[in-house]
N, C-alpha and C positions, 0 to 999 in steps of 0.2 A: 544980211550980210555974216549973221552967226550961220547961215545956212549951206553960205560961201565959203566960213573958215572951215566947217567938221566936213566939209567936201573936200576940203584940200586937204586938210588931216589926214583924210580917208584914202586918195589918191596917193599923197605921200609915205603913208606904212603901207599898202598893195603892193604898193614900187619897190621899198625897199624889202619887204622881205621877199618880192619875185625876182629881184636882182639878188640878193643872195643864195635863194636856192639856183640860181642860173650859176652864180658861180661854182657851187659847191657840184653840180651839175658837168662844168667842164671839168674840172678835178677828178670828178669819179671816170668819167667819160675819155679822158686824154691818154691814158694804160692802155685801153681799148685800143683807142682810134691808131698809136701807137704800134699795137702786136698787128692791129690788122694791115696797118700802110707797108709792114716792113715783111709782112707775108708773101704781101703782090709786089716785091719791089727786089729787078735782080740786084744778085748779091755783090755786086761790086760798083753799086750805087744807094746803097743801108746808109751808111754814114757820108755821103756827100749832101750838098742842099739843105732845104731848110723840112725838119720832121714833121714839120706841119702840114709842110703843101703836096697838091698829090703825086706819088713817087709814077715813074715809069712801068707801065704796068706787063707783069708776068705770070704766068703760071707753074714758071721752073720748080719754085720752091714745092707748091703741092704736088707737083712731079715727081719730085725727089722723094716726098714722103709717104706717098700712095707706093712708089719704086722698094724703098729701103724700109718701109716698116709695115709689117701685117696689120694695120689699120681698120680694115673690116672685120677680120676676129675678134682685136679689142671692143669693136663697137659692138658686136656682138654679144660679146660675152661679160659687158656693159650691160646691155641691156635685158640681159637673162638675169644679170643680180637685183637691179633696181626694181624689174618686175615681180621679181618672186619674194623680195624685202618686202614691199608694197604691198603686194596680198595677203602676204602674213600678216602682217600690220594691221590691215584691214580686218583680216578673220580676228585675230587677240585683241586687238586695242578694242575695236567700237562695243564689242559685247561687255569689257569689261568697263570700258568709262561710259557709257548705259548703266552699268548693274551700280557704279560708285554713285552717278547723277538720282536714279529717279528710283532705285531700291534700296530697301532696309533688310541688312541683315548684322549679325555680329559681326565686329573690329570693322566697320565700315568706317571709320575716322581711322583706325590705324591705318591700313588700307590706303586710303588716300594721303598719310603723313608719309605710308613707305614710298608712293610715287614721286613724291613731292622731294623726297630725301634724294630717289635713285636721278631725280634731277641734276641735283647738284655733282654728281659723280661724274667726272669725264669717264667716259668705256676707254681709253689709254690707261685708267689704274688698274681695272681688270684684262688685261689683255695677255699677261703670263696666263693665270689661273686657266684664263677663257680657251690659250694657246694649248696647253699642257690637257685639259679636256680633250680638246679636239685632236688631239697626236694619238690620248689612249684610243679613240678613237676611228680614227684611219684617214682623218679628215684632211689633214694636213695637204694646201696646194690641190686644193679640187673647191669645186662649186659650193659643196656643203659648207669648205670655211669661212669666205665670204657672204653666205646666207644665213646660215643659224643663226647667228652669235644676234642678228639683228630681227630677229622675229617680233619682236617686242620692242615698244617704245614708250618708257614714261613721260615724252615729252608729249606724243602723239594723243598716248590716253588723257591726257591733262587740258589739252587741247581740246578734243572732243568732246570730255564732260562739262568743257564750260559753254561748248553749242547745246551742248543736251539740255546743260538750266536754263538757258533760253526759250527751249518751249515751253508753251504752257502746261501746266501738270493735266488741264481738263483734256488736251490731246489722248494720254496714257487711262486718264481716268474710264475717260468713254469708248475707249477699246476693249479694255477691262471688264467694263457693262457691260459690252456686247460680248463677250465670251471670247475675245481672242486670249490666246496662250502667252506668255512671255516672249517662246519664242518666236510665235507670229508676230506680235506689236514689232518686234526686233528686226523682223527680214522685212515687214508690210508698209511700216511706217517711220521707223529707226533709220533704217537704210536710204530710202528714197529723200527723207529730210536731209539726211546727213551728208548729200553729197557733198552744197560745200565746204564743208569743213572737211571732208575727206580728200576735195581737190586741193584742201590750201597744205594739211602735212603731207598730201602724196610730192609736194612740189618742193615743201622741207628736204623730205626725205630720196628722193631724186637727185635734187642738188648737192647735198650731203654725200650720197652714197655712190654719185657717178665721179665724182669732186675725190672721193677720198683714197687716199694714198699711203696713209700709214697702214692700215690696216692688210691691204694686200702685200704690201713689203713686209709684211708679219711672217703671215701667215704662206702665201708661194714661194716656191723656190726655182722656177720658170715662167714662159710665157702663157702655155697652155690655156691656162684660166685668167690667164691676167686681164685687167681691166684698162680702158684706155689712160687713165694718169699712168699708173705702174708699166704697161707695156711702154709706151710713150720716153718715162722715162728711159730706160733701160737700154732703149734705141739713141735715145739724145748720148747716150755715154758713151753706147758703143759704136754706131756708125754715124752720125753727123756728127757729134763732138762739138765745136765750138762756131758752128757756121747756123749765124742768127737767123740767118733767113727761112727756114726749112720747121729751125725750132719752133718761128713763130706762127709759123703754117700750120705745124701741129698744136701749137696751142689754140690756135683760131678753131682746128676740128674737134678740139675739147668743149670750147665753150659753145658752140654755138647749137647745140641740140637742148643748153639749158635756156637759152634766148630763146630760141622755139618754142618749149615747151611754157615757157612762161607768157611768150604773147597770146599763144590759143589758149591759157589757162589764164588769164590776167584777171577776166571779170567774176568766174570765180572764186580765187586765191581772195580778190579784194572783198565780195560778199562774205566768204567766210571769216577771214580777218574779221570783218567789224559785229557777225553774228558773235562770231567766239570773247570779244573783246569785253563783253558787258553783262557777265555771270562773275563775281567774286567768290561765293558763299558756299 
């Protein structure tokens, strides 16, 4: 009897949790469904019928986007920017995180506090000084203006530091006893072992900079180096106006790479998050 009662409570608790999660998932996925539905709906039928039902299928809105918007150029610019930022962050943040977690040097604690302080400052706060500096170097309205300010990331340094703290110290001590230099340890041990954490902060970086509209709108004057959000907003204002079908088609094309990237890297992302959450020292 006690066992049956305990089992009943367990199923009630699990059922309640899963029901709450399902309701939350519905509210989170509903905007995506409406965006996707509208993008495939003929313009005259967008506000007709049940918004939750399957629409009359058409590719007219996507054809309009590809005809009126240089979307492929925006995709190319976006890929160049996010890949360059990611490579730069790996080159800067991995050695910095390794030094903060496994090396001993003067000012180490102060450096960590500076990293934590930098995490609390939104980059919009420093936008004007950075813009002035880029302008003095003639980098406004170029790839450099979109890439250079983000080649280091306090969040990435902290995330990777937490990951390196989860690796047993004996791994690094054994490498030193074998005569490995710090650079060799970094290249042959740290980088391979940090792949899940690098994937994790890579996804954060990709999502953040692919979706960024504020900074491109701040440093770009035309769409030569425009990324997807900035370029699409310009053309939505100029060419597509209040046509909701093409707008939702453009929004779907903006979100699609993010969804595909996360699905492909989901396992590494979860592994990296679980391994970086265990150490707080």
